[in-house]
C-alpha positions as CSV (number, residue, x, y, z in Angstrom):
1,M,0.0,0.0,0.0
2,E,2.8,2.4,0.8
3,A,4.4,1.8,-2.6
4,L,1.1,2.4,-4.4
5,H,0.7,5.5,-2.4
6,R,4.1,6.8,-3.4
7,Q,4.0,5.7,-7.0
8,L,0.4,7.0,-7.7
9,H,0.8,10.2,-5.6
10,L,-2.3,9.5,-3.7
11,E,-1.5,12.3,-1.3
12,K,-2.9,14.6,-4.1
13,A,-6.5,15.0,-4.7
14,N,-8.0,13.3,-7.8
15,H,-5.1,10.9,-8.2
16,G,-7.1,7.8,-7.2
17,I,-8.0,5.8,-4.2
18,A,-6.4,2.6,-2.9
19,F,-7.9,0.5,-0.1
20,T,-7.7,-2.9,1.4
21,T,-10.5,-5.2,2.5
22,G,-10.6,-8.5,4.4
23,V,-10.7,-11.8,2.6
24,S,-12.7,-14.6,4.3
25,M,-11.5,-17.4,2.0
26,I,-8.8,-18.0,-0.7
27,A,-8.1,-20.9,-3.0
28,G,-5.9,-21.7,-5.9
29,T,-2.5,-20.5,-4.5
30,K,0.2,-22.3,-2.4
31,H,1.9,-19.1,-1.4
32,I,-0.6,-18.1,1.2
33,E,-1.0,-19.9,4.4
34,K,-4.4,-20.3,6.0
35,A,-4.7,-17.9,9.0
36,S,-5.1,-19.4,12.5
37,N,-8.3,-18.8,14.4
38,E,-6.4,-16.5,16.7
39,E,-5.2,-14.4,13.7
40,I,-8.8,-14.2,12.4
41,A,-10.2,-13.2,15.7
42,E,-7.5,-10.4,16.1
43,R,-8.3,-9.1,12.6
44,S,-12.0,-9.0,13.2
45,E,-11.4,-6.6,16.1
46,V,-10.1,-3.9,13.7
47,I,-12.5,-0.9,13.6
48,S,-13.3,0.4,10.1
49,M,-14.0,4.0,9.3
50,Y,-15.0,3.2,5.7
51,Q,-17.0,0.6,4.0
52,N,-17.0,-0.6,0.3
53,I,-20.6,-0.8,-1.1
54,M,-20.8,-2.9,-4.2
55,V,-23.9,-2.8,-6.3
56,V,-24.4,-5.2,-9.3
57,V,-27.1,-4.1,-11.7
58,D,-28.1,-4.5,-15.4
59,K,-26.3,-2.3,-17.9
60,G,-27.8,1.2,-17.9
61,N,-28.8,1.2,-14.2
62,A,-25.5,2.4,-12.8
63,E,-26.5,6.1,-13.1
64,S,-29.7,5.4,-11.1
65,V,-27.5,3.8,-8.5
66,M,-25.2,6.8,-8.3
67,N,-28.1,9.2,-8.2
68,A,-29.7,7.4,-5.2
69,A,-26.4,7.1,-3.5
70,K,-25.6,10.8,-3.9
71,K,-29.1,11.7,-2.5
72,A,-28.2,9.6,0.6
73,G,-24.8,11.2,1.1
74,S,-22.3,9.6,-1.2
75,K,-19.6,11.8,-2.7
76,G,-19.2,9.6,-5.7
77,G,-18.3,6.1,-7.0
78,T,-16.8,4.0,-9.7
79,I,-18.8,2.2,-12.4
80,I,-17.3,-1.0,-13.7
81,N,-18.6,-2.9,-16.8
82,A,-19.2,-6.6,-16.3
83,R,-21.1,-9.6,-17.8
84,G,-23.6,-11.8,-16.0
85,S,-23.1,-15.6,-16.0
86,G,-26.2,-16.8,-14.1
87,I,-27.8,-20.0,-15.2
88,H,-31.0,-18.3,-16.4
89,E,-29.4,-15.0,-17.8
90,T,-28.7,-16.0,-21.4
91,T,-31.1,-15.5,-24.2
92,K,-31.0,-16.6,-27.8
93,L,-30.8,-14.3,-30.7
94,F,-30.4,-15.9,-34.1
95,A,-29.4,-19.1,-32.4
96,M,-26.6,-17.4,-30.6
97,D,-26.4,-17.1,-26.7
98,I,-26.6,-13.5,-25.6
99,E,-25.4,-12.9,-22.1
100,P,-26.6,-9.7,-20.5
101,E,-24.2,-7.0,-19.6
102,K,-23.9,-5.8,-16.1
103,E,-22.5,-2.7,-14.3
104,I,-20.9,-2.9,-10.9
105,V,-21.0,0.4,-8.9
106,M,-18.3,0.6,-6.2
107,I,-18.8,3.3,-3.6
108,L,-16.4,3.9,-0.7
109,S,-18.5,5.3,2.2
110,E,-17.9,6.6,5.6
111,D,-19.3,4.2,8.2
112,K,-22.0,6.7,9.2
113,Y,-23.5,7.0,5.7
114,T,-23.4,3.5,4.7
115,Q,-26.8,2.3,5.8
116,A,-28.5,5.4,4.4
117,I,-26.8,4.9,1.1
118,V,-27.7,1.1,0.9
119,D,-31.3,1.9,1.9
120,G,-31.5,4.7,-0.7
121,I,-30.3,2.5,-3.5
122,S,-32.4,-0.5,-2.4
123,E,-35.6,1.7,-2.4
124,E,-34.9,3.5,-5.6
125,L,-34.0,0.4,-7.6
126,E,-36.3,-1.9,-5.8
127,I,-33.4,-4.3,-5.2
128,D,-35.6,-6.7,-3.1
129,K,-37.4,-7.6,-6.3
130,P,-35.8,-10.6,-8.1
131,G,-33.5,-9.7,-11.0
132,N,-33.0,-6.0,-9.9
133,G,-29.6,-6.3,-8.6
134,I,-27.5,-7.2,-5.7
135,I,-25.9,-5.0,-3.0
136,F,-23.0,-6.2,-0.6
137,V,-21.0,-4.3,1.8
138,Q,-17.3,-4.9,2.9
139,D,-15.4,-3.3,5.7
140,V,-12.3,-1.3,4.5
141,L,-9.2,-1.9,6.5
142,Q,-6.9,0.7,5.1
143,T,-7.3,3.7,2.7
144,Y,-5.2,6.1,0.7
145,G,-6.5,8.9,-1.5
146,I,-9.7,9.9,0.4
147,Y,-9.8,13.5,1.3
148,K,-12.6,15.5,3.0
């Protein structure tokens, strides 16, 4: 993180944001040892000032997510293009499988605004209805590049 901070000049406004989050499980690498129960318990006691709100919606809905988030106190976010791979998500067009495109909206939020932002997005996009999207929140452990 320190190297990224220096290389990307994250001490300057508008140069980007770097952050770390916890990982509860990892597979496919021999270079990382599984943490002991004591290490996991110690890490869970870390208090987070920020949270990472991830919202996955159909393409074209990211702006609605951002508008709802800003109304609820968000300062901004990042929109990432993605592709769905759910079992029921492909359709046929001229005998070709068409997979729907998705957008992922990533919002770093101060702890005190997270619930309002999640509630605002959920209400605006009716997330509780099947197929309207998914929201999940991760605790952020360390940040660089966030300025008030």
